[in-house]
C-alpha positions as CSV (number, residue, x, y, z in Angstrom):
1,M,-58.2,39.6,-35.5
2,S,-56.1,42.8,-35.2
3,S,-57.1,45.5,-37.6
4,T,-53.4,46.0,-38.4
5,L,-53.2,42.6,-40.0
6,S,-54.9,43.9,-43.1
7,D,-53.8,43.6,-46.7
8,R,-50.1,44.3,-46.1
9,G,-47.6,44.5,-49.0
10,G,-44.0,45.6,-49.2
11,G,-44.2,48.1,-52.1
12,A,-42.0,51.1,-52.4
13,G,-43.0,53.1,-49.3
14,K,-40.4,53.5,-46.7
15,E,-43.0,53.7,-44.0
16,F,-43.5,49.9,-44.2
17,K,-41.4,48.1,-41.7
18,S,-41.0,44.3,-42.0
19,V,-39.5,44.0,-38.5
20,A,-42.7,45.6,-37.0
21,L,-45.0,43.3,-38.9
22,V,-43.0,40.1,-38.2
23,D,-42.8,41.1,-34.5
24,E,-46.6,41.6,-34.4
25,L,-47.2,38.3,-36.1
26,Q,-44.9,36.4,-33.8
27,T,-46.7,37.8,-30.9
28,R,-50.0,36.7,-32.3
29,I,-48.6,33.3,-33.0
30,R,-47.5,32.9,-29.4
31,E,-51.0,34.0,-28.2
32,V,-53.2,32.2,-30.8
33,D,-51.4,29.2,-32.2
34,P,-51.6,27.1,-29.1
35,L,-55.4,27.0,-29.8
36,V,-55.0,26.3,-33.6
37,N,-51.7,24.5,-33.9
38,A,-51.1,25.6,-37.4
39,I,-47.3,26.3,-37.3
40,C,-45.0,23.3,-36.6
41,T,-41.6,25.1,-37.0
42,P,-41.2,28.8,-36.5
43,N,-38.3,30.4,-38.2
44,P,-35.9,31.7,-35.5
45,A,-34.2,34.0,-38.0
46,A,-37.4,35.7,-39.2
47,L,-36.7,39.0,-37.4
48,T,-33.1,39.0,-38.7
49,E,-34.3,38.5,-42.2
50,A,-36.9,41.3,-41.8
51,A,-34.3,43.7,-40.5
52,R,-32.0,43.0,-43.5
53,L,-34.9,43.7,-45.9
54,D,-35.8,46.9,-44.0
55,T,-32.3,48.1,-44.5
56,E,-32.5,47.3,-48.2
57,R,-35.7,49.4,-48.4
58,D,-34.2,52.3,-46.5
59,E,-31.3,52.3,-49.0
60,G,-33.8,52.4,-51.9
61,R,-33.5,48.8,-52.9
62,V,-37.0,47.3,-53.1
63,R,-37.2,43.9,-54.7
64,G,-40.9,44.0,-55.5
65,P,-44.4,44.4,-54.1
66,L,-43.9,41.7,-51.5
67,H,-40.6,43.0,-50.2
68,G,-40.4,42.3,-46.5
69,V,-43.8,40.5,-46.4
70,P,-43.9,37.4,-44.1
71,V,-44.9,34.1,-45.7
72,L,-45.6,30.7,-44.2
73,V,-44.5,27.6,-46.1
74,K,-46.1,24.1,-45.8
75,D,-43.8,21.5,-44.2
76,N,-43.5,19.4,-47.3
77,I,-41.6,22.1,-49.2
78,D,-37.8,22.2,-48.9
79,T,-36.2,25.0,-46.9
80,A,-32.4,24.7,-46.4
81,D,-32.5,26.5,-43.0
82,L,-35.6,24.7,-41.5
83,P,-36.6,21.0,-41.3
84,T,-38.8,19.6,-44.0
85,T,-40.7,16.6,-42.5
86,A,-44.0,16.1,-44.4
87,G,-45.3,15.6,-40.9
88,S,-43.4,12.4,-40.4
89,L,-41.0,11.5,-37.6
90,A,-39.0,9.6,-40.2
91,L,-37.8,12.9,-41.6
92,A,-38.0,14.9,-38.3
93,D,-34.5,13.9,-37.1
94,Q,-32.9,14.3,-40.5
95,P,-30.8,17.4,-41.4
96,P,-32.7,20.1,-43.4
97,P,-32.6,19.7,-47.1
98,P,-29.4,20.8,-48.8
99,D,-31.2,23.5,-50.9
100,D,-34.3,25.6,-50.9
101,A,-37.0,24.4,-53.3
102,P,-37.1,26.6,-56.4
103,L,-40.3,28.2,-55.2
104,V,-38.7,29.1,-51.9
105,R,-35.8,30.7,-53.7
106,R,-38.2,32.8,-55.7
107,L,-39.9,33.9,-52.4
108,R,-36.6,34.9,-50.9
109,E,-35.5,36.7,-54.2
110,A,-38.7,38.6,-54.1
111,G,-37.9,39.8,-50.6
112,C,-40.4,37.6,-48.7
113,V,-39.6,36.7,-45.1
114,I,-40.1,33.0,-44.4
115,L,-42.0,33.2,-41.1
116,G,-42.0,29.4,-40.5
117,K,-43.4,26.0,-41.6
118,T,-47.0,25.0,-41.3
119,N,-48.4,21.7,-40.2
120,L,-50.1,19.4,-42.7
121,S,-51.9,16.1,-42.9
122,E,-49.0,13.6,-42.7
123,W,-47.5,12.7,-46.1
124,A,-50.1,15.0,-47.6
125,N,-53.0,12.7,-46.6
126,F,-51.8,9.7,-48.6
127,R,-50.7,7.1,-46.1
128,G,-53.9,5.5,-44.7
129,A,-57.5,5.6,-45.8
130,A,-58.9,6.5,-42.4
131,S,-56.7,9.5,-41.8
132,S,-57.8,12.7,-40.1
133,S,-57.0,15.8,-42.1
134,G,-54.7,18.2,-40.2
135,W,-53.0,15.5,-38.1
136,S,-49.3,14.5,-38.3
137,A,-47.1,12.7,-35.9
138,Y,-44.6,15.5,-36.1
139,G,-46.9,18.5,-35.9
140,G,-49.9,17.2,-34.0
141,L,-53.5,18.2,-34.8
142,T,-54.4,21.5,-36.5
143,R,-57.8,22.9,-35.7
144,N,-60.3,25.1,-37.5
145,P,-60.2,28.7,-36.1
146,Y,-63.9,29.1,-36.7
147,A,-64.8,26.1,-34.5
148,L,-62.0,24.4,-32.7
149,N,-63.7,21.0,-32.7
150,R,-63.9,21.1,-36.5
151,S,-61.5,20.0,-39.2
152,A,-59.2,22.6,-40.8
153,G,-59.2,20.3,-43.9
154,G,-56.2,18.8,-45.6
155,S,-53.6,18.4,-46.5
156,S,-52.6,22.1,-46.3
157,S,-54.4,22.4,-43.0
158,G,-51.8,24.5,-41.3
159,S,-51.5,27.0,-44.1
160,G,-55.3,27.5,-44.3
161,A,-55.8,27.7,-40.5
162,A,-52.9,30.1,-40.1
163,V,-54.2,32.6,-42.6
164,A,-57.7,32.4,-41.2
165,A,-56.4,32.9,-37.7
166,G,-54.4,36.0,-38.7
167,L,-51.0,34.4,-38.2
168,A,-49.9,35.6,-41.6
169,D,-51.7,37.0,-44.7
170,Y,-49.7,34.8,-47.1
171,A,-49.0,31.1,-47.0
172,I,-48.0,28.3,-49.4
173,G,-49.9,25.1,-49.7
174,T,-49.7,22.1,-52.0
175,E,-52.4,20.1,-53.7
176,T,-52.7,16.7,-55.3
177,N,-56.5,16.5,-55.1
178,G,-58.2,19.1,-52.9
179,S,-55.3,19.9,-50.6
180,I,-55.3,23.6,-51.2
181,V,-59.0,24.3,-52.1
182,C,-60.4,22.1,-49.3
183,P,-58.7,23.9,-46.4
184,A,-59.3,27.2,-48.1
185,A,-63.0,26.6,-48.2
186,L,-63.2,25.2,-44.7
187,N,-61.2,28.1,-43.2
188,G,-62.8,30.9,-45.2
189,I,-59.8,32.0,-47.2
190,V,-58.6,32.1,-50.8
191,G,-56.8,29.1,-52.2
192,L,-55.4,28.9,-55.7
193,K,-54.2,25.6,-57.1
194,P,-52.4,26.5,-60.4
195,T,-52.0,24.3,-63.5
196,V,-49.6,21.5,-62.8
197,G,-46.1,22.6,-63.9
198,L,-46.7,26.3,-63.7
199,I,-44.7,26.3,-60.5
200,P,-41.6,24.1,-60.3
201,Q,-42.2,20.8,-58.5
202,Q,-38.7,20.2,-57.4
203,G,-38.1,20.3,-53.7
204,I,-41.6,19.3,-52.8
205,V,-42.2,16.0,-51.0
206,P,-44.3,14.3,-53.7
207,I,-47.3,12.1,-54.2
208,S,-47.9,12.4,-57.9
209,H,-45.9,14.3,-60.6
210,S,-49.1,14.4,-62.8
211,Q,-51.2,16.1,-60.1
212,D,-48.9,17.8,-57.5
213,T,-48.5,21.6,-57.4
214,A,-47.8,24.3,-54.8
215,G,-50.0,27.3,-54.7
216,P,-51.0,30.5,-52.8
217,M,-53.3,30.5,-49.7
218,T,-54.2,34.1,-48.7
219,R,-56.9,36.3,-47.3
220,T,-57.8,38.1,-50.6
221,V,-57.7,37.3,-54.3
222,T,-55.3,40.2,-54.9
223,Q,-52.9,38.7,-52.4
224,A,-53.2,35.3,-54.1
225,A,-52.4,37.0,-57.5
226,A,-49.4,38.7,-56.0
227,L,-48.0,35.5,-54.5
228,L,-48.7,33.6,-57.8
229,T,-46.7,36.2,-59.7
230,V,-43.7,35.5,-57.4
231,L,-44.1,31.7,-57.5
232,T,-44.2,31.6,-61.2
233,G,-41.2,33.7,-61.7
234,G,-42.8,37.0,-62.5
235,Q,-43.4,36.5,-66.2
236,I,-47.1,37.5,-65.7
237,D,-48.3,40.1,-63.2
238,Y,-51.5,38.4,-62.1
239,T,-52.5,41.4,-60.0
240,E,-53.1,43.4,-63.2
241,H,-56.2,41.2,-63.7
242,C,-57.7,42.2,-60.3
243,R,-59.9,45.0,-61.6
244,G,-63.5,45.9,-61.5
245,T,-66.7,43.9,-61.3
246,D,-67.9,44.1,-65.0
247,L,-68.2,40.5,-66.3
248,S,-70.6,41.4,-69.1
249,N,-68.3,39.6,-71.7
250,V,-67.9,36.4,-69.7
251,R,-69.7,33.1,-70.0
252,I,-69.6,30.8,-66.9
253,G,-70.8,27.3,-66.8
254,V,-72.6,25.7,-63.9
255,P,-72.1,22.0,-63.8
256,R,-74.6,20.7,-61.3
257,G,-73.7,17.1,-61.7
258,P,-71.9,15.6,-59.9
259,L,-70.8,18.7,-57.8
260,W,-74.0,19.7,-56.0
261,G,-76.5,18.2,-53.7
262,Y,-74.4,16.9,-50.7
263,S,-74.9,20.0,-48.5
264,T,-78.1,22.1,-48.5
265,G,-76.5,25.1,-46.8
266,L,-73.6,25.0,-49.2
267,D,-75.9,24.8,-52.2
268,Q,-77.9,27.8,-50.9
269,A,-74.7,29.8,-50.5
270,T,-73.7,28.9,-54.0
271,E,-77.1,30.0,-55.4
272,H,-76.5,33.3,-53.8
273,A,-73.1,33.5,-55.4
274,L,-74.6,32.8,-58.8
275,E,-76.9,35.8,-58.3
276,I,-74.0,38.0,-57.5
277,L,-72.1,36.8,-60.6
278,S,-75.2,37.5,-62.7
279,R,-75.5,41.0,-61.3
280,C,-71.9,41.5,-62.4
281,G,-73.1,40.9,-65.9
282,A,-71.8,37.3,-66.4
283,T,-73.8,35.0,-68.6
284,L,-74.5,31.8,-66.6
285,V,-75.0,28.6,-68.5
286,D,-76.7,26.4,-66.0
287,H,-77.6,22.8,-65.4
288,L,-74.5,21.3,-67.1
289,S,-72.8,18.1,-66.2
290,L,-69.2,16.8,-66.0
291,P,-68.5,13.1,-66.4
292,T,-68.1,11.1,-63.3
293,P,-64.4,11.3,-62.7
294,G,-63.6,7.6,-63.1
295,G,-63.6,5.0,-60.4
296,D,-61.7,5.4,-57.1
297,E,-59.7,2.4,-58.2
298,D,-58.3,4.1,-61.3
299,Q,-57.4,7.3,-59.3
300,L,-55.7,5.3,-56.6
301,Q,-53.7,3.3,-59.2
302,V,-52.3,6.6,-60.6
303,L,-51.3,8.0,-57.2
304,A,-49.9,4.7,-55.9
305,H,-47.7,4.1,-58.9
306,E,-46.4,7.6,-59.1
307,L,-45.8,7.8,-55.3
308,K,-43.4,4.9,-55.3
309,V,-41.3,6.3,-58.1
310,D,-41.5,10.0,-57.2
311,L,-41.0,9.7,-53.5
312,A,-37.8,7.5,-54.0
313,A,-36.5,10.2,-56.3
314,Y,-37.2,12.9,-53.7
315,L,-35.7,10.9,-50.8
316,A,-32.5,10.5,-52.8
317,T,-32.0,14.3,-52.5
318,R,-31.9,14.2,-48.7
319,A,-28.9,13.6,-46.4
320,P,-27.3,10.1,-46.3
321,G,-28.6,7.8,-43.6
322,G,-32.3,8.6,-43.9
323,P,-35.1,6.7,-45.5
324,R,-34.7,6.1,-49.2
325,T,-37.8,4.1,-50.2
326,L,-41.4,3.5,-49.3
327,D,-40.3,0.2,-47.7
328,D,-38.0,2.2,-45.4
329,L,-40.8,4.4,-44.4
330,I,-43.2,1.5,-43.9
331,A,-40.6,-0.2,-41.6
332,F,-40.0,3.0,-39.7
333,N,-43.8,3.5,-39.0
334,K,-44.0,-0.1,-37.7
335,E,-41.1,0.5,-35.4
336,H,-42.7,3.7,-34.1
337,A,-46.3,2.5,-34.3
338,D,-47.2,4.0,-30.9
339,Q,-46.6,7.5,-32.4
340,E,-47.0,7.1,-36.2
341,L,-49.9,4.5,-36.4
342,Q,-51.8,5.5,-33.2
343,W,-54.8,6.8,-35.2
344,F,-54.7,5.2,-38.6
345,G,-52.7,2.8,-40.7
346,Q,-50.5,2.9,-43.8
347,E,-52.3,0.7,-46.2
348,L,-51.9,3.3,-49.0
349,F,-48.1,3.2,-48.5
350,E,-48.2,-0.6,-48.5
351,R,-50.3,-0.7,-51.7
352,A,-48.0,1.7,-53.4
353,A,-44.9,-0.3,-52.4
354,T,-46.2,-3.3,-54.5
355,T,-46.6,-1.3,-57.7
356,E,-44.4,-2.1,-60.7
357,G,-43.4,1.2,-62.2
358,L,-44.8,3.7,-64.7
359,S,-44.6,1.4,-67.7
360,S,-47.0,-1.0,-66.0
361,P,-50.1,-1.6,-68.2
362,V,-52.2,-1.0,-65.0
363,Y,-50.8,2.4,-64.6
364,V,-51.0,3.4,-68.2
365,A,-54.6,2.4,-68.5
366,A,-55.6,4.2,-65.2
367,R,-53.8,7.4,-66.3
368,L,-55.6,7.4,-69.6
369,T,-59.0,7.0,-67.8
370,A,-58.1,9.8,-65.5
371,L,-57.2,12.1,-68.4
372,R,-60.4,11.3,-70.3
373,A,-62.6,12.1,-67.2
374,G,-60.7,15.1,-66.1
375,R,-59.0,16.9,-69.0
376,D,-61.4,15.9,-71.7
377,G,-64.5,16.4,-69.5
378,I,-63.5,19.9,-68.6
379,D,-62.3,20.9,-72.1
380,D,-65.3,19.4,-73.9
381,L,-67.7,21.2,-71.6
382,L,-65.9,24.6,-72.0
383,R,-65.7,24.2,-75.8
384,D,-69.2,22.9,-76.5
385,N,-70.8,25.7,-74.5
386,Q,-68.3,28.5,-75.4
387,L,-67.4,29.0,-71.8
388,D,-64.7,31.0,-70.1
389,A,-64.7,29.1,-66.9
390,L,-66.8,26.9,-64.6
391,V,-68.2,27.6,-61.1
392,S,-69.2,25.1,-58.4
393,P,-69.6,24.7,-54.6
394,S,-66.1,24.1,-53.1
395,Y,-66.5,21.7,-50.2
396,S,-69.0,20.7,-47.5
397,P,-68.7,22.7,-44.3
398,A,-66.0,21.6,-41.9
399,W,-66.8,18.3,-40.3
400,A,-66.2,17.4,-36.6
401,I,-62.7,16.1,-35.9
402,D,-62.8,12.4,-35.3
403,L,-59.3,10.9,-34.9
404,V,-60.8,7.5,-34.3
405,N,-62.8,7.1,-37.5
406,G,-61.2,9.7,-39.7
407,D,-62.6,12.4,-42.0
408,H,-66.3,12.7,-42.8
409,V,-66.2,14.6,-46.1
410,L,-69.6,14.9,-47.8
411,G,-68.3,16.2,-51.1
412,G,-66.0,18.5,-53.0
413,S,-65.1,20.2,-56.3
414,S,-61.5,19.2,-56.9
415,S,-61.4,15.8,-58.6
416,H,-61.9,16.7,-62.2
417,A,-59.2,19.4,-62.1
418,A,-56.9,17.1,-60.2
419,L,-57.1,14.4,-62.8
420,A,-56.5,16.9,-65.5
421,G,-53.7,18.9,-63.8
422,Y,-55.9,22.0,-64.3
423,P,-56.3,25.1,-62.1
424,L,-58.8,25.8,-59.3
425,L,-59.5,28.8,-57.2
426,S,-61.6,28.5,-54.1
427,M,-62.8,31.6,-52.1
428,P,-65.3,32.4,-49.4
429,S,-68.9,32.5,-50.5
430,G,-70.9,32.5,-47.2
431,M,-71.4,31.0,-43.8
432,V,-73.4,27.8,-42.8
433,S,-74.2,27.5,-39.1
434,G,-71.1,29.6,-38.2
435,L,-68.8,27.7,-40.6
436,P,-67.3,29.1,-43.8
437,V,-68.1,27.7,-47.2
438,G,-66.5,28.4,-50.5
439,L,-67.1,28.9,-54.2
440,T,-64.7,27.3,-56.8
441,F,-63.8,28.7,-60.2
442,S,-62.1,26.3,-62.6
443,G,-61.0,26.2,-66.2
444,T,-58.6,24.7,-68.7
445,A,-54.8,24.6,-68.5
446,R,-53.1,28.0,-67.9
447,S,-56.4,29.8,-67.3
448,E,-55.2,31.4,-64.1
449,V,-55.6,34.9,-65.5
450,T,-59.3,34.3,-66.2
451,L,-60.0,32.6,-62.8
452,I,-58.3,35.5,-60.9
453,R,-60.3,38.1,-62.9
454,L,-63.6,36.3,-62.1
455,A,-62.7,35.6,-58.5
456,H,-61.7,39.2,-57.8
457,A,-64.9,40.5,-59.4
458,F,-67.0,38.2,-57.3
459,E,-65.1,39.0,-54.1
460,T,-65.6,42.8,-54.7
461,A,-69.3,42.4,-55.5
462,R,-69.9,40.0,-52.6
463,I,-68.3,42.4,-50.1
464,A,-70.4,45.3,-51.5
465,A,-73.6,43.2,-51.1
466,D,-72.9,41.3,-47.9
467,G,-70.2,43.1,-46.1
468,P,-66.7,41.8,-45.0
469,F,-66.4,38.1,-44.4
470,P,-66.5,37.3,-40.6
471,T,-63.3,36.6,-38.8
472,P,-63.0,33.6,-36.5
473,E,-63.6,33.9,-32.8
474,L,-61.2,31.1,-31.9
475,T,-63.5,29.9,-29.1
476,Q,-66.6,28.8,-31.1
477,W,-67.6,25.2,-31.0
478,V,-70.2,24.0,-33.6
């Protein structure tokens, strides 16, 4: 990775030139992205936008710390000047959305340059049970820059792989259950899934209003904090909490069950991370447990019921003549089965289409079970042990891509927070056989300030102890 692609921010200095950075990144995209396939729709107006923002800077008008900084946006987030497809051919031929999503408006108002749209797991990985993360009919297959035969994770695969490959320092992902923190862990970057509702949900192709949120995917914790500041409207400057490594007043819980034990190498990297946190002065309260996060059936019921309602509401905002319901999408996929259904089916779509609305007793009971396991499980553990946050392994190392059989995920850290709508922050913790693995910080609702403080302290101390995190070679096969 070019050394010039370091922690770039706009700031107030006139020496920063957005046009030069965008031009450099576009060159790198042309050279590198054919290997990784992270970007599905480049923005042809990016250089024009950068030139306009450089002019503003030269005239003394700087919108904020990210003025002129290029940002990639996941292709399930509305942009009025670029297609929004969710990876599906059903939306690929439709006109772009009539308006930017509110979060995209905030990016533009802060002076960010939309560099392009990133590929994703089609429909954010909720169409068929045997899906392969990083594949969509519209965007093709995104690969992991650390090992091109390995998964980039999902569903924000393109955002994670793009940042890891040096195609941009800043990207936006979305998460329902693991879709930011999984690709962050697998690609060796920082992924921050905020509390649901902290960032506006409008203009994002939905699965579940109770679990969906957008969030930053970046190279460093400070960059994630800066991007979160913009995405949340600037009421809190999260970068102010990226300071020092002293955690002597912090109590961190370590819930071993059911979040450990599925990857020996990952567990070893996490033990090393605990040692670093302890050297920072944190009090570790070890060998705790979270409740098993309900049955898969309850979780699927919540997502299936909400998908049918939420997706219809979103499709109603798109141009006339396009799909309006799940039944429309199911029919489209059958008509284009050679492209859409070539690797896996749409049984999750078909199941969701049979649900009976959000007043259904089945949905109400499943949602209550989800909240008890997720929200109550996290909050009870924090309160009973007087904890500031929890820490756990993020995800198993990247699995080999297998389009025929689908993903081979050994385990992950996202389900409790997903059910609760609570925040997560995954960041690099080490390497296992040449593949990145991550550490996840989690907490109660609106605890982003705490998670950022802890993550920045760990990042700083880890680099001091172990050196910079290795960059991908883009040719390695593991």
